[in-house]
C-alpha positions as CSV (number, residue, x, y, z in Angstrom):
1,M,-26.4,-18.2,21.8
2,Q,-29.8,-20.1,22.2
3,E,-31.7,-16.8,21.6
4,L,-29.9,-16.0,18.4
5,I,-30.2,-19.5,17.0
6,Q,-34.4,-19.2,17.5
7,Q,-34.4,-15.8,15.8
8,L,-32.3,-18.0,12.6
9,V,-35.1,-20.4,12.7
10,Q,-37.9,-18.0,12.8
11,W,-36.4,-16.0,10.1
12,L,-36.0,-19.8,8.2
13,H,-39.8,-20.2,8.8
14,A,-40.5,-16.6,7.2
15,M,-38.4,-17.6,3.8
16,G,-40.1,-20.8,3.9
17,I,-37.7,-22.8,5.1
18,H,-38.4,-25.0,7.9
19,P,-35.3,-26.8,9.2
20,N,-35.5,-29.8,11.3
21,H,-34.5,-30.3,15.1
22,E,-31.0,-32.0,13.5
23,T,-30.2,-29.3,11.3
24,A,-30.7,-26.3,14.1
25,A,-29.0,-28.6,16.4
26,A,-26.0,-28.8,13.9
27,V,-26.2,-24.5,13.1
28,G,-25.7,-24.7,16.8
29,E,-22.9,-26.6,16.8
30,A,-21.2,-24.9,14.5
31,M,-22.1,-21.2,15.9
32,G,-20.5,-23.1,19.1
33,Q,-17.1,-24.2,17.2
34,A,-16.8,-20.4,15.7
35,G,-16.9,-19.0,19.0
36,A,-14.6,-21.0,20.8
37,A,-11.9,-20.8,17.4
38,V,-12.7,-16.8,18.1
39,G,-12.0,-17.0,21.8
40,G,-8.8,-19.1,21.3
41,A,-7.7,-16.8,18.7
42,V,-8.4,-13.7,21.6
43,A,-6.7,-15.4,24.6
44,P,-3.3,-15.6,23.8
45,V,-3.5,-11.9,23.2
46,V,-5.2,-11.4,27.2
47,A,-2.1,-14.3,28.0
48,K,0.7,-12.2,27.3
49,L,-0.4,-9.9,30.2
50,D,2.2,-11.9,32.5
51,M,5.0,-10.1,34.1
52,P,7.7,-10.4,31.7
53,A,5.1,-9.1,29.4
54,L,4.3,-5.8,31.5
55,L,8.2,-5.2,32.1
56,A,8.6,-5.5,28.3
57,L,6.5,-2.7,27.8
58,A,7.3,-0.9,30.4
59,A,10.9,-1.2,29.4
60,A,9.7,-0.4,25.7
61,L,8.3,2.6,26.5
62,G,10.7,4.1,28.6
63,W,13.4,3.6,25.9
64,A,11.7,4.7,22.8
65,S,10.2,8.0,24.7
66,G,13.5,9.2,24.7
67,F,13.8,9.8,21.0
68,R,10.1,9.2,19.6
69,L,7.9,10.2,22.5
70,Y,4.7,11.2,20.6
71,A,4.5,8.2,18.4
72,V,4.7,6.3,21.3
73,V,1.9,7.8,22.4
74,F,0.0,7.2,19.5
75,L,0.7,3.8,18.8
76,T,0.2,2.4,22.3
77,G,-3.0,4.1,22.5
78,A,-4.1,2.7,18.9
79,M,-3.1,-0.3,19.7
80,G,-5.0,-0.6,23.0
81,L,-8.3,0.7,20.8
82,A,-7.9,-1.6,18.0
83,G,-7.9,-4.2,20.4
84,W,-4.4,-5.6,19.4
85,I,-3.0,-5.3,23.0
86,P,-5.2,-5.5,26.3
87,L,-3.6,-2.0,27.7
88,P,-3.0,-1.8,31.8
89,Q,-5.5,0.3,33.6
90,G,-3.2,3.0,33.9
91,L,-2.5,3.4,30.4
92,S,-5.9,3.4,29.5
93,L,-6.5,6.8,28.8
94,L,-4.0,6.5,25.8
95,Q,-6.8,5.4,24.2
96,H,-9.2,8.1,24.3
97,P,-9.8,10.0,20.8
98,A,-8.5,13.7,22.7
99,V,-5.2,11.7,23.0
100,L,-4.7,10.0,20.0
101,T,-5.7,13.3,18.3
102,A,-3.2,15.1,19.8
103,S,-0.7,12.6,19.7
104,G,-0.7,12.0,16.5
105,F,-0.9,15.6,15.8
106,M,2.7,15.9,17.5
107,L,3.6,12.8,15.7
108,L,3.4,14.9,12.5
109,V,5.1,17.4,13.3
110,E,8.1,15.9,14.7
111,F,8.5,13.7,11.9
112,F,9.0,16.7,9.7
113,A,10.8,18.5,12.0
114,D,13.1,15.8,12.6
115,K,14.0,15.7,9.1
116,I,15.8,19.0,8.9
117,P,19.1,19.6,9.3
118,W,20.1,21.7,12.6
119,L,16.4,21.7,13.5
120,D,16.2,18.6,14.5
121,S,18.8,19.4,17.4
122,V,16.6,22.9,17.9
123,W,13.6,20.4,18.3
124,D,15.4,17.7,20.4
125,S,16.4,20.6,23.2
126,I,12.7,21.9,23.6
127,N,11.4,18.5,23.8
128,S,14.4,17.2,26.0
129,V,12.0,18.4,28.9
130,V,9.0,16.2,28.0
131,R,10.3,13.3,26.4
132,I,12.4,11.8,30.0
133,P,9.9,12.5,32.1
134,G,7.5,11.1,29.6
135,G,8.9,8.1,29.3
136,A,8.7,7.6,33.4
137,L,5.3,8.5,33.6
138,L,4.6,5.9,30.8
139,A,6.8,2.9,32.1
140,A,5.3,3.6,35.7
141,G,1.7,3.4,34.6
142,V,2.2,0.0,33.4
143,F,1.7,-0.7,37.2
144,G,1.0,2.2,39.1
145,A,-2.6,1.3,38.8
146,D,-2.0,-1.7,41.1
147,S,1.0,-1.5,42.9
148,A,2.2,1.8,43.6
149,T,5.5,0.2,44.4
150,M,5.7,-1.2,41.3
151,G,4.7,1.7,39.5
152,L,7.8,4.3,41.0
153,V,10.7,1.3,40.2
154,A,9.3,1.4,36.8
155,G,9.0,4.8,36.7
156,I,12.8,5.2,37.4
157,L,14.2,2.6,34.7
158,G,11.9,4.0,32.3
159,G,13.0,7.4,32.7
160,S,16.7,5.8,33.3
161,L,16.4,4.3,29.7
162,A,14.6,7.3,28.1
163,A,17.8,9.5,29.3
164,T,20.0,7.0,28.1
165,S,18.1,6.8,24.4
166,F,17.4,10.7,24.1
167,A,21.4,11.4,25.0
168,T,22.3,8.7,22.3
169,K,19.7,10.4,19.5
170,A,20.8,14.1,20.3
171,T,24.5,13.3,20.1
172,T,24.6,11.3,17.6
173,R,22.6,13.8,15.4
174,A,25.2,16.6,16.8
175,A,27.6,14.4,15.1
176,I,25.8,14.2,11.8
177,N,24.8,17.9,11.7
178,T,28.3,18.6,11.2
179,S,28.1,17.2,7.6
180,P,26.7,19.9,5.1
181,E,24.3,17.1,3.4
182,P,21.0,16.5,4.3
183,V,20.8,13.0,3.5
184,S,22.4,11.6,6.7
185,N,20.0,13.0,8.8
186,W,17.0,11.5,6.9
187,L,18.6,8.8,6.8
188,A,19.0,8.8,10.5
189,S,15.7,10.0,11.2
190,F,13.7,7.3,9.6
191,F,16.0,4.8,11.4
192,E,14.4,6.3,14.3
193,D,10.9,5.8,12.8
194,G,11.1,2.5,12.2
195,L,13.0,1.6,15.4
196,A,10.0,3.1,17.6
197,V,7.5,1.0,15.4
198,A,10.2,-2.0,15.6
199,V,10.6,-1.6,19.5
200,M,7.1,-1.3,20.3
201,W,6.2,-4.4,18.0
202,L,8.6,-6.5,19.5
203,A,8.0,-5.5,23.3
204,T,4.4,-6.7,22.8
205,Q,4.5,-10.0,20.7
206,Y,8.2,-11.4,21.8
207,P,8.7,-9.9,25.2
208,V,11.8,-11.9,26.1
209,A,13.7,-11.2,22.6
210,F,13.1,-7.1,23.6
211,G,15.0,-7.9,26.5
212,I,17.7,-9.3,24.7
213,A,17.3,-6.8,22.0
214,L,17.2,-3.7,24.7
215,A,20.1,-4.9,26.8
216,V,22.2,-4.8,23.1
217,M,21.1,-1.6,22.2
218,V,21.7,-0.2,25.5
219,V,25.6,-1.2,25.5
220,V,25.7,0.4,21.9
221,S,24.5,3.5,23.0
222,V,26.9,3.4,25.8
223,L,29.1,3.0,23.7
224,L,28.6,5.8,21.1
225,L,27.9,8.4,24.1
226,I,31.9,7.3,25.0
227,V,32.7,7.6,21.5
228,L,31.0,10.9,20.9
229,W,31.9,12.3,23.7
230,K,32.6,15.9,22.6
231,F,29.3,15.8,21.1
232,L,27.7,14.9,24.0
233,L,29.3,17.8,26.0
234,R,28.1,20.4,22.9
235,V,24.7,19.0,23.8
236,L,25.0,19.4,27.4
237,A,25.9,22.9,27.1
238,K,23.3,23.7,24.6
239,L,20.4,22.2,26.9
240,K,22.0,24.7,29.7
241,G,22.0,27.8,27.3
242,F,18.1,26.3,26.1
243,F,16.8,26.2,30.0
244,G,19.0,29.5,31.1
245,H,21.9,27.8,32.8
246,A,24.7,28.7,30.6
247,A,27.6,30.5,32.7
248,P,28.1,33.9,32.4
249,A,31.0,35.1,29.8
250,P,33.9,36.5,31.8
251,N,34.3,40.1,32.1
252,S,36.9,41.4,29.4
253,A,39.8,43.4,31.0
């Protein structure tokens, strides 16, 4: 700071302006106050990395990955790169330009694929093998670099949340696809886009409120799965067929 003030005084001398000692001291005091203000603005962001904030981040990554994995990876990396949130060490890789480019590209592909009736269900089937493990890995990354035990626990819970949200999304879409018009698909897809952004924002800004909202969403998901049970069975049958585990058809007499 002192070196910067001296350079400023020398520049003023070169311009023909000769500030006295009191003026230089006042400038230094003002710059110190500005630095303190900047530090005060940044400090609350760093302070959010307490245990409730870390738990909320892990839960949000797991839950949102079940229906918007690529958006979650891109948003998390972009927020970390922009300095909006300080990412844990286990998630710092998400800030890498290559990761941001790949996740951003897949985000665009999923954005359009998810708006087309029946293609959305095919897309869900293909990505079922990625979303649930992805949610588990992201949740584990919140703690994994500091505690293997906490990372494993977070991974298990994150994977469970991703599986729950994925099952809810796929089941709801299977029910919506029984309607011939595409408007309901578009509305559902845009809702999921907004929900992914809202979940990440709420978890990073208001962890406790997110915990309450997550509990509500889990309860709603369970109720939807019970109500749409036959569509859930249809989704499971499609997944078994996709992965080659469908039961063979009985031989005709």
